[in-house]
C-alpha positions as a Python dict, from the first residue, in 0.01 Angstrom:
ca = {
    (1, 'M'): (0, 0, 0),
    (2, 'E'): (-84, -293, -229),
    (3, 'K'): (-355, -325, -490),
    (4, 'I'): (-541, -655, -457),
    (5, 'E'): (-724, -814, -746),
    (6, 'V'): (-952, -1103, -650),
    (7, 'S'): (-1113, -1369, -862),
    (8, 'H'): (-1289, -1679, -735),
    (9, 'E'): (-1399, -2029, -823),
    (10, 'W'): (-1588, -2289, -630),
    (11, 'H'): (-1430, -2600, -484),
    (12, 'S'): (-1586, -2898, -317),
    (13, 'D'): (-1293, -3038, -123),
    (14, 'K'): (-995, -2929, 88),
    (15, 'A'): (-733, -3057, -158),
    (16, 'S'): (-845, -2835, -444),
    (17, 'L'): (-874, -2535, -211),
    (18, 'E'): (-517, -2591, -89),
    (19, 'E'): (-404, -2612, -453),
    (20, 'S'): (-555, -2269, -517),
    (21, 'A'): (-394, -2132, -205),
    (22, 'V'): (-52, -2240, -331),
    (23, 'R'): (-93, -1997, -617),
    (24, 'L'): (-22, -1717, -372),
    (25, 'R'): (344, -1662, -452),
    (26, 'S'): (436, -1359, -242),
    (27, 'R'): (711, -1425, 16),
    (28, 'G'): (570, -1460, 366),
    (29, 'S'): (222, -1373, 239),
    (30, 'T'): (-14, -1296, 523),
    (31, 'L'): (-314, -1399, 317),
    (32, 'R'): (-154, -1735, 245),
    (33, 'K'): (-106, -1786, 618),
    (34, 'L'): (-465, -1683, 679),
    (35, 'I'): (-599, -1936, 425),
    (36, 'V'): (-386, -2214, 571),
    (37, 'K'): (-523, -2136, 917),
    (38, 'V'): (-878, -2142, 783),
    (39, 'L'): (-813, -2475, 605),
    (40, 'N'): (-686, -2629, 925),
    (41, 'R'): (-1010, -2538, 1098),
    (42, 'L'): (-1262, -2642, 823),
    (43, 'P'): (-1457, -2970, 889),
    (44, 'F'): (-1434, -3135, 543),
    (45, 'R'): (-1681, -3414, 613),
    (46, 'S'): (-1906, -3387, 309),
    (47, 'A'): (-1844, -3386, -64),
    (48, 'T'): (-2113, -3128, -98),
    (49, 'L'): (-1913, -2871, 106),
    (50, 'I'): (-1867, -2558, -94),
    (51, 'A'): (-1561, -2342, -30),
    (52, 'C'): (-1417, -2041, -198),
    (53, 'G'): (-1057, -2000, -320),
    (54, 'Y'): (-895, -1679, -429),
    (55, 'Y'): (-647, -1594, -696),
    (56, 'I'): (-460, -1288, -575),
    (57, 'T'): (-218, -1068, -761),
    (58, 'T'): (-53, -766, -607),
    (59, 'S'): (89, -453, -759),
    (60, 'S'): (257, -166, -579),
    (61, 'L'): (89, 173, -587),
    (62, 'S'): (412, 356, -507),
    (63, 'A'): (693, 131, -620),
    (64, 'A'): (929, 421, -675),
    (65, 'D'): (993, 476, -305),
    (66, 'A'): (959, 114, -194),
    (67, 'T'): (1278, -58, -85),
    (68, 'P'): (1272, -442, -86),
    (69, 'I'): (1373, -612, 237),
    (70, 'P'): (1683, -825, 164),
    (71, 'D'): (1654, -1201, 203),
    (72, 'R'): (1869, -1236, 514),
    (73, 'P'): (1694, -967, 726),
    (74, 'F'): (1357, -1098, 609),
    (75, 'E'): (1455, -1452, 708),
    (76, 'I'): (1541, -1335, 1060),
    (77, 'L'): (1216, -1138, 1086),
    (78, 'D'): (1019, -1437, 957),
    (79, 'N'): (1180, -1674, 1206),
    (80, 'Y'): (1147, -1461, 1520),
    (81, 'C'): (901, -1176, 1464),
    (82, 'L'): (623, -1259, 1217),
    (83, 'K'): (464, -1523, 1436),
    (84, 'C'): (328, -1238, 1646),
    (85, 'H'): (358, -933, 1423),
    (86, 'D'): (185, -1013, 1097),
    (87, 'E'): (-151, -900, 968),
    (88, 'V'): (-325, -1194, 1130),
    (89, 'E'): (-185, -1187, 1484),
    (90, 'F'): (-115, -813, 1476),
    (91, 'K'): (11, -799, 1835),
    (92, 'A'): (63, -447, 1968),
    (93, 'E'): (-93, -340, 1635),
    (94, 'I'): (237, -407, 1459),
    (95, 'N'): (259, -577, 1120),
    (96, 'L'): (610, -650, 991),
    (97, 'D'): (501, -898, 721),
    (98, 'R'): (590, -710, 403),
    (99, 'E'): (827, -752, 112),
    (100, 'S'): (929, -389, 93),
    (101, 'I'): (920, -68, 295),
    (102, 'H'): (771, 257, 167),
    (103, 'W'): (1004, 513, 323),
    (104, 'S'): (791, 810, 217),
    (105, 'D'): (534, 691, 472),
    (106, 'E'): (612, 860, 807),
    (107, 'E'): (434, 583, 999),
    (108, 'A'): (660, 327, 834),
    (109, 'Q'): (966, 529, 935),
    (110, 'Q'): (852, 542, 1297),
    (111, 'L'): (768, 171, 1294),
    (112, 'W'): (1113, 59, 1178),
    (113, 'V'): (1290, 299, 1417),
    (114, 'R'): (1091, 134, 1694),
    (115, 'V'): (1185, -212, 1564),
    (116, 'M'): (1555, -119, 1569),
    (117, 'K'): (1531, 0, 1931),
    (118, 'M'): (1361, -322, 2036),
    (119, 'V'): (1620, -536, 1856),
    (120, 'E'): (1921, -344, 1992),
    (121, 'S'): (1788, -340, 2349),
    (122, 'G'): (1704, -712, 2341),
    (123, 'K'): (1344, -646, 2448),
    (124, 'M'): (1213, -833, 2147),
    (125, 'P'): (1145, -1115, 2102),
    (126, 'P'): (1007, -1158, 2457),
    (127, 'K'): (1217, -1374, 2690),
    (128, 'K'): (966, -1661, 2672),
    (129, 'K'): (986, -1676, 2294),
    (130, 'E'): (1256, -1831, 2078),
    (131, 'Q'): (1556, -1598, 2069),
    (132, 'P'): (1781, -1515, 1774),
    (133, 'S'): (2150, -1579, 1817),
    (134, 'E'): (2380, -1287, 1893),
    (135, 'T'): (2499, -1300, 1532),
    (136, 'E'): (2144, -1288, 1396),
    (137, 'R'): (2046, -1002, 1626),
    (138, 'A'): (2360, -808, 1523),
    (139, 'E'): (2288, -872, 1152),
    (140, 'L'): (1933, -742, 1180),
    (141, 'A'): (2034, -440, 1390),
    (142, 'R'): (2314, -351, 1147),
    (143, 'W'): (2079, -368, 847),
    (144, 'L'): (1817, -156, 1027),
    (145, 'D'): (2072, 103, 1135),
    (146, 'T'): (2225, 136, 788),
    (147, 'T'): (1890, 149, 611),
    (148, 'L'): (1735, 399, 852),
    (149, 'S'): (2041, 625, 823),
    (150, 'E'): (2007, 622, 444),
    (151, 'Q'): (1631, 665, 426),
    (152, 'I'): (1540, 902, 708),
    (153, 'P'): (1686, 1254, 694),
    (154, 'I'): (1835, 1385, 1016),
    (155, 'G'): (1626, 1675, 1146),
    (156, 'G'): (1705, 1961, 1382),
    (157, 'T'): (1858, 2303, 1335),
    (158, 'A'): (2173, 2383, 1146),
    (159, 'I'): (2502, 2327, 1324),
    (160, 'R'): (2589, 2637, 1524),
    (161, 'R'): (2819, 2759, 1797),
    (162, 'L'): (2707, 2811, 2155),
    (163, 'N'): (2576, 3153, 2249),
    (164, 'R'): (2722, 3342, 2548),
    (165, 'R'): (2479, 3195, 2799),
    (166, 'E'): (2525, 2836, 2677),
    (167, 'Y'): (2902, 2876, 2665),
    (168, 'Q'): (2917, 3012, 3019),
    (169, 'H'): (2688, 2741, 3162),
    (170, 'S'): (2879, 2467, 2977),
    (171, 'I'): (3207, 2576, 3137),
    (172, 'S'): (3040, 2597, 3479),
    (173, 'D'): (2896, 2246, 3447),
    (174, 'L'): (3215, 2099, 3304),
    (175, 'F'): (3445, 2227, 3578),
    (176, 'G'): (3195, 2245, 3864),
    (177, 'T'): (3242, 2615, 3924),
    (178, 'D'): (3036, 2933, 3904),
    (179, 'F'): (3211, 3067, 3595),
    (180, 'E'): (3154, 3421, 3472),
    (181, 'L'): (3255, 3544, 3127),
    (182, 'P'): (3506, 3830, 3144),
    (183, 'R'): (3397, 4185, 3075),
    (184, 'G'): (3429, 4270, 2709),
    (185, 'F'): (3341, 3919, 2586),
    (186, 'P'): (3164, 3977, 2251),
    (187, 'Q'): (2785, 3995, 2257),
    (188, 'D'): (2569, 3761, 2047),
    (189, 'N'): (2377, 3878, 1744),
    (190, 'E'): (2004, 3804, 1729),
    (191, 'A'): (1773, 3676, 1457),
    (192, 'N'): (1397, 3726, 1490),
    (193, 'G'): (1448, 3825, 1852),
    (194, 'F'): (1638, 3508, 1949),
    (195, 'D'): (2005, 3471, 2036),
    (196, 'N'): (2029, 3100, 1953),
    (197, 'Q'): (1970, 3108, 1577),
    (198, 'A'): (2246, 2959, 1362),
    (199, 'E'): (2235, 3232, 1097),
    (200, 'A'): (2307, 3499, 1359),
    (201, 'L'): (2578, 3318, 1557),
    (202, 'T'): (2875, 3400, 1340),
    (203, 'L'): (3241, 3344, 1423),
    (204, 'S'): (3442, 3664, 1420),
    (205, 'G'): (3807, 3738, 1486),
    (206, 'P'): (3738, 3909, 1822),
    (207, 'L'): (3521, 3617, 1932),
    (208, 'L'): (3789, 3360, 1849),
    (209, 'E'): (4040, 3570, 2039),
    (210, 'A'): (3802, 3584, 2337),
    (211, 'Y'): (3765, 3204, 2327),
    (212, 'S'): (4143, 3173, 2331),
    (213, 'N'): (4177, 3410, 2627),
    (214, 'V'): (3910, 3224, 2828),
    (215, 'A'): (4073, 2887, 2754),
    (216, 'T'): (4416, 3018, 2854),
    (217, 'D'): (4284, 3169, 3175),
    (218, 'L'): (4100, 2850, 3269),
    (219, 'A'): (4403, 2635, 3193),
    (220, 'E'): (4626, 2848, 3415),
    (221, 'K'): (4376, 2832, 3701),
    (222, 'L'): (4296, 2463, 3676),
    (223, 'F'): (4644, 2342, 3578),
    (224, 'P'): (4879, 2615, 3695),
    (225, 'P'): (5228, 2600, 3547),
    (226, 'P'): (5527, 2575, 3780),
    (227, 'R'): (5597, 2911, 3936),
    (228, 'K'): (5908, 3055, 4088),
    (229, 'P'): (5898, 3072, 4468),
    (230, 'V'): (5759, 3404, 4588),
    (231, 'E'): (5935, 3577, 4870),
    (232, 'K'): (5710, 3594, 5173),
    (233, 'R'): (5626, 3938, 5302),
    (234, 'K'): (5377, 4083, 5546),
    (235, 'V'): (5133, 4357, 5450),
    (236, 'E'): (4942, 4545, 5720),
    (237, 'I'): (4626, 4727, 5613),
    (238, 'P'): (4492, 4982, 5865),
    (239, 'P'): (4117, 5064, 5881),
    (240, 'S'): (4187, 5404, 5725),
    (241, 'D'): (4300, 5231, 5404),
    (242, 'F'): (3960, 5063, 5358),
    (243, 'T'): (3714, 5218, 5118),
    (244, 'Y'): (3344, 5243, 5198),
    (245, 'A'): (3013, 5398, 5102),
    (246, 'Y'): (2823, 5594, 5366),
    (247, 'S'): (2526, 5364, 5310),
    (248, 'S'): (2734, 5067, 5428),
    (249, 'G'): (2942, 5218, 5711),
    (250, 'M'): (3208, 5468, 5798),
    (251, 'L'): (3533, 5515, 5986),
    (252, 'R'): (3464, 5577, 6356),
    (253, 'E'): (3721, 5603, 6636),
    (254, 'G'): (3990, 5436, 6429),
    (255, 'A'): (3771, 5142, 6328),
    (256, 'M'): (3576, 5073, 6010),
    (257, 'R'): (3215, 5020, 6122),
    (258, 'L'): (2985, 4837, 5880),
    (259, 'V'): (2611, 4865, 5941),
    (260, 'S'): (2420, 4733, 5637),
    (261, 'K'): (2389, 4432, 5413),
    (262, 'T'): (2299, 4413, 5045),
    (263, 'E'): (2408, 4197, 4754),
    (264, 'A'): (2605, 4488, 4608),
    (265, 'I'): (2960, 4496, 4744),
    (266, 'A'): (2973, 4875, 4706),
    (267, 'H'): (2677, 4925, 4942),
    (268, 'S'): (2751, 4665, 5206),
    (269, 'A'): (3123, 4592, 5228),
    (270, 'S'): (3465, 4750, 5260),
    (271, 'W'): (3792, 4662, 5084),
    (272, 'P'): (4154, 4787, 5084),
    (273, 'T'): (4234, 5067, 4845),
    (274, 'H'): (4607, 4990, 4815),
    (275, 'F'): (4635, 4614, 4820),
    (276, 'E'): (4599, 4350, 4553),
    (277, 'A'): (4753, 4004, 4518),
    (278, 'E'): (5073, 4020, 4312),
    (279, 'A'): (5053, 3652, 4219),
    (280, 'T'): (4802, 3370, 4240),
    (281, 'G'): (4863, 3162, 4548),
    (282, 'A'): (4789, 3094, 4914),
    (283, 'Y'): (4779, 3389, 5153),
    (284, 'Q'): (4770, 3382, 5530),
    (285, 'L'): (4495, 3625, 5632),
    (286, 'T'): (4469, 3776, 5981),
    (287, 'V'): (4169, 4000, 6056),
    (288, 'D'): (4086, 4197, 6373),
    (289, 'L'): (3709, 4225, 6418),
    (290, 'S'): (3479, 4353, 6693),
    (291, 'S'): (3105, 4396, 6746),
    (292, 'L'): (2934, 4721, 6845),
    (293, 'N'): (2573, 4735, 6966),
    (294, 'P'): (2480, 4396, 6819),
    (295, 'Q'): (2117, 4292, 6784),
    (296, 'E'): (1992, 4083, 7071),
    (297, 'G'): (1994, 3716, 6984),
    (298, 'V'): (2151, 3772, 6641),
    (299, 'P'): (2516, 3671, 6592),
    (300, 'V'): (2754, 3918, 6428),
    (301, 'V'): (2887, 3742, 6120),
    (302, 'A'): (3155, 3878, 5890),
    (303, 'E'): (3216, 3722, 5548),
    (304, 'I'): (3534, 3764, 5343),
    (305, 'F'): (3505, 3765, 4961),
    (306, 'A'): (3762, 3770, 4683),
    (307, 'V'): (3699, 4055, 4437),
    (308, 'P'): (3897, 4218, 4153),
    (309, 'A'): (4090, 4507, 4306),
    (310, 'A'): (4036, 4723, 3998),
    (311, 'D'): (3661, 4661, 3983),
    (312, 'A'): (3548, 4572, 4336),
    (313, 'A'): (3266, 4829, 4344),
    (314, 'S'): (3071, 4655, 4065),
    (315, 'Q'): (3079, 4308, 4225),
    (316, 'S'): (2807, 4132, 4424),
    (317, 'T'): (2813, 3886, 4712),
    (318, 'T'): (2607, 3634, 4513),
    (319, 'K'): (2865, 3605, 4235),
    (320, 'S'): (3189, 3659, 4426),
    (321, 'R'): (3403, 3381, 4572),
    (322, 'K'): (3361, 3349, 4948),
    (323, 'L'): (3691, 3296, 5127),
    (324, 'A'): (3592, 3279, 5494),
    (325, 'R'): (3315, 3333, 5749),
    (326, 'F'): (3374, 3456, 6105),
    (327, 'E'): (3132, 3490, 6396),
    (328, 'V'): (3227, 3784, 6618),
    (329, 'T'): (3126, 3760, 6984),
    (330, 'E'): (3350, 4017, 7155),
    (331, 'S'): (3299, 4394, 7151),
    (332, 'S'): (3660, 4446, 7260),
    (333, 'G'): (3789, 4272, 6948),
    (334, 'Q'): (3888, 3928, 6825),
    (335, 'Q'): (4160, 3811, 6591),
    (336, 'F'): (4084, 3555, 6322),
    (337, 'E'): (4333, 3371, 6103),
    (338, 'T'): (4278, 3160, 5793),
    (339, 'E'): (4452, 3065, 5470),
    (340, 'V'): (4286, 3184, 5148),
    (341, 'I'): (4354, 3153, 4779),
    (342, 'L'): (4380, 3482, 4591),
    (343, 'E'): (4434, 3518, 4221),
    (344, 'S'): (4662, 3777, 4075),
    (345, 'G'): (4489, 4118, 4084),
    (346, 'E'): (4237, 4023, 4352),
    (347, 'T'): (4181, 4176, 4693),
    (348, 'I'): (3953, 4100, 4988),
    (349, 'A'): (3615, 4253, 5074),
    (350, 'I'): (3470, 4235, 5427),
    (351, 'H'): (3090, 4204, 5440),
    (352, 'Y'): (2859, 4232, 5744),
    (353, 'A'): (2635, 3932, 5667),
    (354, 'T'): (2386, 3967, 5956),
    (355, 'A'): (2340, 4344, 5964),
    (356, 'L'): (1992, 4471, 6051),
    (357, 'I'): (1981, 4741, 5785),
    (358, 'S'): (1922, 4619, 5434),
    (359, 'E'): (1740, 4714, 5116),
    (360, 'D'): (1435, 4530, 5244),
    (361, 'P'): (1180, 4798, 5355),
    (362, 'E'): (1067, 4581, 5648),
    (363, 'D'): (1423, 4544, 5776),
    (364, 'L'): (1482, 4917, 5738),
    (365, 'S'): (1162, 5003, 5926),
    (366, 'A'): (1249, 4760, 6205),
    (367, 'F'): (1576, 4949, 6252),
    (368, 'L'): (1461, 5306, 6194),
    (369, 'Y'): (1149, 5332, 6413),
    (370, 'P'): (1313, 5216, 6740),
    (371, 'L'): (1607, 5448, 6663),
    (372, 'L'): (1381, 5751, 6625),
    (373, 'E'): (1203, 5661, 6949),
    (374, 'R'): (1536, 5651, 7136),
    (375, 'E'): (1667, 5970, 6970),
    (376, 'P'): (1397, 6243, 6986),
    (377, 'K'): (1625, 6509, 6837),
    (378, 'L'): (1696, 6287, 6539),
    (379, 'A'): (1325, 6216, 6507),
    (380, 'S'): (1251, 6591, 6510),
    (381, 'A'): (1514, 6658, 6244),
    (382, 'F'): (1378, 6374, 6032),
    (383, 'K'): (1029, 6524, 6062),
    (384, 'Q'): (1157, 6869, 5961),
    (385, 'A'): (1309, 6711, 5653),
    (386, 'G'): (964, 6585, 5558),
    (387, 'G'): (1053, 6222, 5623),
    (388, 'K'): (1288, 6216, 5325),
    (389, 'V'): (1662, 6275, 5318),
    (390, 'A'): (1931, 6227, 5059),
    (391, 'R'): (2123, 5904, 5061),
    (392, 'A'): (2459, 5854, 5233),
    (393, 'R'): (2673, 6134, 5381),
    (394, 'V'): (2476, 6421, 5224),
    (395, 'G'): (2156, 6315, 5399),
    (396, 'L'): (2335, 6251, 5728),
    (397, 'D'): (2500, 6594, 5726),
    (398, 'H'): (2161, 6753, 5655),
    (399, 'L'): (2008, 6586, 5959),
    (400, 'Y'): (2300, 6700, 6176),
    (401, 'E'): (2240, 7059, 6059),
    (402, 'L'): (1874, 7037, 6151),
    (403, 'I'): (1958, 6896, 6495),
    (404, 'E'): (2196, 7185, 6564),
}
């Protein structure tokens, strides 16, 4: 702000009024411009015309935090900006006609940040107006950038590391993959109930080691080192070597019959108990599949997923890597072949993707009611059990006992 002291005297002609106006010494003074504009419009046709001139002195109310605008930047502003953005024209409600900038004023900070953006982008001055040279524009932008960096503190939170969630998503976005952190990756500490606070996200030895392990694992997968040729060998896996839960299927007449679908691998799929990939590489996979009592109008679809052999039961279809998808149309059996990529320690899991039975109560009812209508003895046993039986093989054996 500026303090304005005004005194006045009477004049009878334009010349003496102009002489008083010259006493305004401030650089680029808006009031001086205003008086000149008024003088140009006054009809001095009579010696009896009475006008009023002003002696103006200014003093800063907060000089301590005011930074003078250097001559060169002011010259560029005066030549290309102040014709529209002074206190008189005040276009877009912007006034740049000032000798200094009070950086403690937040509005002033925002104004000059806006000016810098307009100058750097070339949006100002408008295309129809006189344009500064590239050198002049660069000079003004450089002064604004340097001054703003010195005067306006950078806000935001303290520098911190990524939390688990951010780290995982960053890797997924960077490499275009659905990356999952390995089991045992250190958990984040919390502060005030949040896991993204700088004071809680410390760097520990185990965490740095985990970062190193993740980076090494990713590097080997994305940029595998040269490997020695692996001797080809054929591994045959009979149905009896496949594991299963009684809620997903069971071994019948020498074949593994899957009957349900869920996201949980343990409840909807089957995988070999004695096979895992010895080395990361391409594997030729041959699978014999057949359909039994398929739903009318619904294709029988089998999906093959890659899962860790040592921890297959805890995996899900939504987070596992799908290797292949086969549509089975023959009840007598069909053979499917495909090439898949398995990593060291992985095995395959076969999932019945279009099974009628699922965890959805409506799907389960749609399967169970017609079954009980076709099998009266089973319906009677189910009724004797009170409509509730234990899950899996225990419940099935109980129903068989009731039937007998």
